[in-house]
N, C-alpha and C positions, 0 to 999 in steps of 0.2 A: 845536300846539293839542291834538291827541289825547293826547300824553304828559301834558300838564297835567291833562286830564280824568281820566286813569287814575292820577294821583298818582305817576308815574315820577320818580325822582330826576334832576336835571339840574344842570349847572354854570351860573353866571351868564353864561358866555360864549355860551350858546345862546339867552339871552333877548334879544330886540331892544329891550327896555325894562326899566326898573328896578322890580322888585317884590320885596321881601325875604321876604314871608311866602308859603309855597307855597299856603295856602288862598286868599289874595287872588288869586294867579295863576290858580288853577282857577276861581274865581268870575268873574274878569275875562274869561277865555277863554270860559267858558260863555255869558256875556252877549253877547260878540262874535259867537259862532257863531249864537246865537238871532236876533240882529239881521240877520245875513247871510241866514239862512234865510227870515225874514219878508220881507226886501226881494226876494229871488229869487222867492219864492212870489207876491208881489204882482205882479211883472213878468210872470211866466208866466201868472197868472190874467188879467191885463189883456189879454195877447195872445190867450188862448183864448176870451175872452168877447166880443170885438168882432165885430160884423157890419157894420162900416162900412169901406168899401173904403179910404178915405184913411187911417184910423187903422191898418188892417192893413198897408198898404204902408209907412207911416212906421216901423212896428215892424220890418218885414222888411228895410228898407234897410240896417240895421246888420249883418244876417246875409249878405246877398248883395252881391257887388261890383257896381258900376254897369256895365252892359254896355258893352264897349269896341269891339265890332265888329259888322258886319252879319251876319245869317244868312239865306241863301237856300236854302230846302229845295225841291227839285224831286222830284216823284213821277211816275214813268212808270207809270201804272196798267196792270197786267197784263204788264209788261215783264220777261221772264225772260232768262237767259243766251243762249238761242237767238235771242231778238228782237234782241239786239245784233249777232249774226252776220247775221241777215236784213237789218237796216238797212244794215250795211256792204256786203253783197253787192249790194243794190239800188242803193246810191249808186255802187258800182264800175261796174255795168252802165250806169247813166244817164250817167256821165262817160266811159265807154268807155276805162277804164284797167286796168292789170294788178292794181294793189293800191291801197287807199285806207284812211285812218284816219278814225274818227269822233271828235268832240271829246272824248268821255268816255273813250276808250280808255286814255289815259295816266294817268288818275286813278283807275283801279280799285284799291281798297285792301282789300277784304274782301267777305264774304258775310253774309247774315242769314237766320235761320230764321223762318218765317212762321206757324207753327201758332197756332190760337186755342183758346179753351175751349168745351167743350160746356156749354150752359146746363143746370144741374141744380137741383133743388129742395133738394138736400142740400149745404149749404155745405162740409161736411167732404170731399166728393168732389172739390173743386176741385183738390186736390193729387194726385189719382190720375192716373197716366199715361194711363189709358184715356179721359180727358176731352178729349184733344187731337183736333182736327179741322182740316181744310183751312179756311183763313181766307176771309172775304169782305172787301170793301173797308172796311166800317165798322170791324170789329175790327182790320184791318191798319192803317188810318189812325190809330185810337186808340192803337195801340202807339207810333206816332211822335209824336202830339200830346200824349200823357199819360205815355208811358213805362210803360204797364201793359197786361197781357194782359186780354182780356175775351171775351165771347161774340159770335158772329156776329150782325149787325144792331145791335149796341150802338153808340151814338154818344156817345163821351166819358163813358161810365158804366162802373162796375166790374161784376164778375160778380154783385154783389148789387143792381145797378141804382141805385147811388148815384153822384152826379155826381163827375167828376174834373176838376180844373183843367187847362186846356190851356196849352201853351207860348205860344200866341198871346195868351191872356188874361193870362198872367204878364208878357209883353212889354208889353202895353198898360198894365198896372198900374204898370210902371216908366217910363211915359211914352214908350215907343218907338213910332214910326210902324209900322203893320202893314198888310198887304195879302194878298189871295188872288186868283190868276188861274187859271182852269180852262177846259176846253173842253166840259165837261158842263153840265147845269143847276147853278146855284150852290148849291142845297140838296141836291145829291147826296151820297153817303156820305162821300167823302174830304173835301171842303171842310166838310161838316157837322161832322166829328169835330174840327175846329179851332175851330169857332165856335158850337157848340150842344151841348145835352145832352138826349138822348131815349133811351128804352128801345128804340125801333125806328127803323131808318133810313128807313122809309117814312112817317114822320110829317112829310111834306114841308111842310105848312102851318105846323106848329109850328116847324120848323127855320128856315123863312124869317122868321118873326116874331122868333125869338131873334137871328138874324143882324143885322137892322136895329135891334134894341133893345140891342145890346151897349153897355156903359158901362165905360170910354170907348169910343167908336165905332171900328169898324175903318175905317181911312182909305180903303182902296181895295178894291172888289169888282168882278171882271170875269169874265164867263162867259156861259152861256146861261140860258134859263128865264124869259123875260118873262111867259109865261102862268102860271107858278108864283107870281109875285109880284103879278100883276094880279088878286088875289083879295081879298075883304073881309077886313080885318084881324081883325075880331071875329066871323067866321063869316058865314053866309048872310044874316043880317039887318043886317050892318054896312054903312056907307056909305063909310068910308075904306078904300082899298086898302093893301096892304103897301107898294106903290111910293109912294103918296102919303105914307104915314107916313115912309118913308125920305127923301123930298124935304123933308118938314117938319123933319127932323132934320139938314138941311144937305147931303144928298147931291145931286150933279149927275147926272142920268140920261143915259146914253149908249146909243144904239140901233144904231149901225153904225160902219163903219170911218171914215167922214167925221167923225162926232162925236168919235171917238178922236183923230184927227189935230188937231182944233181945241183939245184940252185944253192949257192952259198949265200945265206941271208946277210952276211956281213960285207959282202962284196959291193962296191959302188955300181951304180947303173939302175936301170928300170926294167920291169918284167912285164911281158905281154903274153899271157897264156891263152891260147885258143885250142881247147882240148876236144872239140868236135866240129864237124862241118856245119852243123846247124845247132839246135839246142842240145845240151848234154843229155845223156841217157837218164831215164828214171833210175833211181837207186836200186830198185828191184831187178833191173836189167844190167846194171853197171858191172857186176862180176864177169860178164861175158865180153867186156871191153877192156881197153887199157887207159880208161879215163880215171882221173883221181876223184875221190869222194869230196863232198862239200867240206867235211871236217878236215881232210888232208890239205885242202887249199887254204882253209882258215888257219890251220896251224903254221903253215909256211908263211902266210901273209903276216901273222903276228910277229914271227921271228924277224921277218924282213923289215917291217915298218918300225919296229922298236930298236933296230940296230943303229949305233951311233953314226954310221956312215950316211944315213938318210938325211941328217940335219943340213939345212940350207943357210942357216944363220951364221953371222960372223962370230958370234959367241955362243957356242952350243952348250947345252946342259947335258948332264950324264944321261938322262932319259928325256929326250925331246918328245913332247906330246904328238900323237898322230891321230888321224881320222880314218876309220875303215867302215865301209858300207858292205854288208853281206846280205844277199837275197837267196832264200830258198825258193827259187823261181817255179819249180815244177810241182809244188803242192797245188798251185793254181791250175796248171795245165791238166793234172790228173783229175781235179774236181770238175773242170770244164768237160772232161770226157766222162764224167759220172763213174769213174773207175775208183771205187772206194778202197779196194785192196791195195792198189798202187799208192793212193793218197796216204793211207796209213803208214806205209813204209817211207814215203817222202817226209812225213812229219817226224818220224824217228831219225831220219838222216839229218834233218834240221836240228833236232835235239842233240845229236852227237856233236854238231858244230858248236852249239851253245856250251856243251861241256868243255870243249877246247878253250872257249873264251873264259869260262869260269876258272879253269885251271891256270890260265895266263894271269888272271886277276889276283890269284893268291900271291904271286910274286910281284905284281904291279897293282897295288891297291888304289893308286891314283888313276883310276879308270872308271868311266861311266858306261855301262851297258844298257841299251834301250832296245827292246824287242817289240815290234808292232806288226800289223798286217796292213796292206793298203786297202783291203776290202775283204769281205767273205765271198766265197764262190760256191755255187751249187745249191744253196739253201738246204744244206745237209741236215737230216734228222735221223737220230738213232731210235728206231722204233716206228714201224709203219704197218698199216692194215693191209692184209692180202686182199687183192681185188675180188677174188671169187669166193671169199669166205662170208658167212652170214652171222648175224647176231652181234653181241657186244664185242668190240675189238679186243684181241688178246695182246698181251704185252710181250711182243715178239722181238728178240734182239740176240742174234747168234754171232758173236764176234769171232768165234773159232773159224768160221768159213772165210772171213776176211783175212785173218792172220795166216791162213793156209795157202793163200795165193802165192805162186812162185814166180810169175812173170807178169808184166803189164798186160792189159787187155789188148793193146796194140799188137804185141807179140803172140798172145794166145789166139786172137782172131785169125791171124795169118796162118798159124799152125792148124787151126780147126778147118780152115778152108782148103788146106793142102791134104788133109787126112782123109783116108778112105772110110774112117769111122769117126765122124766129128764129135759124137757124144763121148766116146772113150777118150779122145784127145782132150776135151774140156775137163773131164773128170780127173785126168792125170795131172794137168797143170793147175787145177784148183781142187786139190784132194779133199778139202773139207766139205765139198758139195755133197748133199744127200742124193740118193737115187732119184732121178728125175721123174716127176709125175707125167701123165699122158700129155697134159697141156704144155708142160715145159719141154718135153721131148719133141712134140709137134712144132713148137715155136722155133727151136734151134735147127731142126732139120729143114724146115721151110725157109729159114733165113739163109742157110748155106746154099740150098738149091735155087733160091730166088723165086720159087713158085708162088709165093704169097706177096711178092713185092709189087706186082702189077696192080693188084686190087688196091693196095695201100697208096700207090702213086696217084691213082685216080681220085683219092680223097681230096686233092687240091681243087677238084672241079666244083666243090661246094657240098658234096654229100659227105656226111659224117661216116667214119669207118664203122662197120657193124659191131665191133667189139673192141674193148681196150687192148685185147691181144693184137688185133690188126693195127691199131693205132701205134703199137710199139714199133712197127716197121714203116710207118707212113713217110718218113723222110729218106728212105733208102731207094737206090736205083736198081734197075733190072740189069742182069748180066753177070758173068763170072768175075769181071774186074771189080765189081762193087761188092763182092762177097765179104771181104774183110770189114767193110763199113756196116753191112747188115749184121754180121756175126758179132761185131763189137757192141752194137746197140743191144742185141739180144742177150749177150753174155752179161752186160751191165744190168739189164732187167732181171736176169736169172739170179745174179748174186744179191741184188737188192731184195728180191722176193724171198729168197731162202734165209738171208741174214736179218731181215727186218729193217734194213736201212732204206731211207727214201731221199731222193733229190727233188727239189721243187723246180729246178731250172738248170740248164746247161751253162748259164751265164752267172752274173754276179747278183748278190742280194744287198739290201740296204741295212743289214745288221750292224750294230756297233761291234767294234773289235776290242780285244783285250790289249792292255798296255802293261808291259813288264819292265821293270827297271831294277838295277843293282849297282851299288857303288856310290861314287861321288854324286851328290845332288839328287838322290833317289826321291826324296819327298816332293820335289817339284811336280811329279807326275801322278800324284794321288788324285782320285776322283774321276768323274766323267768330264770329258773335255772334247773340244774340236780337234780333229787331226792336225789342223794348223797350229793349235796350241802346243802340241807335242814338238812340232818343228821349231817353233819359236823358243820353247823352253830349252831344247838342246843347244840352240845357238847362243842363248843367253848364258847357259851354264859354261859354255866354252869361251865366252867373251867375244863372240863373233856376230851378234845380232846387228849392232850398229854398222859394222863393216859391210854386212849384206845389204843394208838399206842404202848406204852411200855408194856401193858398187852398182846397185840397181839404178840409182839416180844417174850414175855416170853412163851406164849402158844406154839408158833411154835418152839422156841429154846428148850423147854423142851419136845418136841416130843409128845405132847398131840394128841392122835389118835381120829379121828371122824369116823372111819370105824367100821364095825361089831357091837358089843354090848358094846364097852368100852366107847365111847363118850368122851366129853371134860369136864367132871365134875370137878368143882373147887376143890372138896375134893381130887381128884387124882393128880392135879397139885400143889395145894398149901396145903402142909401138914406140 
């Protein structure tokens, strides 16, 4: 074609059709190219201008292959490499064996970098290396849900606060059944990043509204946060609650373990499980409640999403692929509390859920399991130097103390403050503790009484606390009401001291996290990579990456707002 336009000489053999005159050939070719350009431009323009979900998906089906396998993404919030060792050692102690493996051990295939962007008013600074910071859960989860870096607190929006399509939304657009199972409140940062779009993670009311308004709807939602959704949908003056709106959209509300057991996985409809008023209980405390475990929720979810009745397509296959996101949310919260005994049991609860998935995969090999963390929490170290010891550090690590803990420090600290004998109460609930030394006894007694808190509170005036012992109580308040907070911090210090565990922070660290994968497309995740690479590779494996890009373009082109109370609800964009 281009030779003809340029008037280059040619033999008749190169012409696929018979035209004798070279000017006719150039004219014919020119007209042909013009027609092709017009047709191509028309197609592209049609794609770019549509704000209708059905039309957009119809266009995208020609670009993306139809998903052929299930995706189960498991996120162990706050779970760093040391958490894996901690969980393994606690299980070994509980089983009283010499060595033990965790379900994920054999599926380790890589690591991921977790940094996020520092929000800046200057868009040109986003590529500056100095903009990198330790991530929070919102930015970390957005990396997996959207395959993009963003700033801390951002929920599925980019660094310019524009909405990004999530892998869950793309899966729904292709007719796949979808679900989310967490142990935090359902509108917390990680689940929000898959099901909502807000500038700030603390826009809980807006996130809850967007989740129940998703079009098509998410088939299954399970977690905590009943009080978060038992709020007026339209604000203080509204009469309909978010829960009532969800029920009106076809969701069946579940409130406890008994409700979950009664669910018929093959029955049509959608499930909305809110098993606690706030976050669900730590697994170490769960036996004292009627809440389901993470593994019980996962088992029911797999049965539910894999049922033939979930298919939305006109022509359903025997096993229609689904997408399920599972979060072991409270690993992170226990590590924020520097409660290593509770964290160990949370890791094991997560591993129980992994075993449910692995068992499911035996009958459904057309499944990809990916397990990651959004970040590491606590800067956890197994082996620490005792502050008042001298000489060369000893290699001190007593996992039996951690494994012996019977309740969370939240519960233990309350019991200690109510007890007439705080030390006996602590020893009863953490039976692995050794007899307390004089300094340990003094620390716990003064924490309960509050007699040492005043001196520590004055450390904020600029004077350093006289000893590391006093510093242990520096952030505590005076008075009986603050006793549990003082006791919690002191008990954490006591367990760390006797077990040899150390935390470097009550917040997040910048450590790389482990990437585990099993099943279809596992080799994609080998090696060290950005967390955004993990998100992109999952979407590519499912044939959803191009869908996500075109949906993002549609979100931003159609001026979907994520500010104030409007949000990026699919019902507002795709009408």
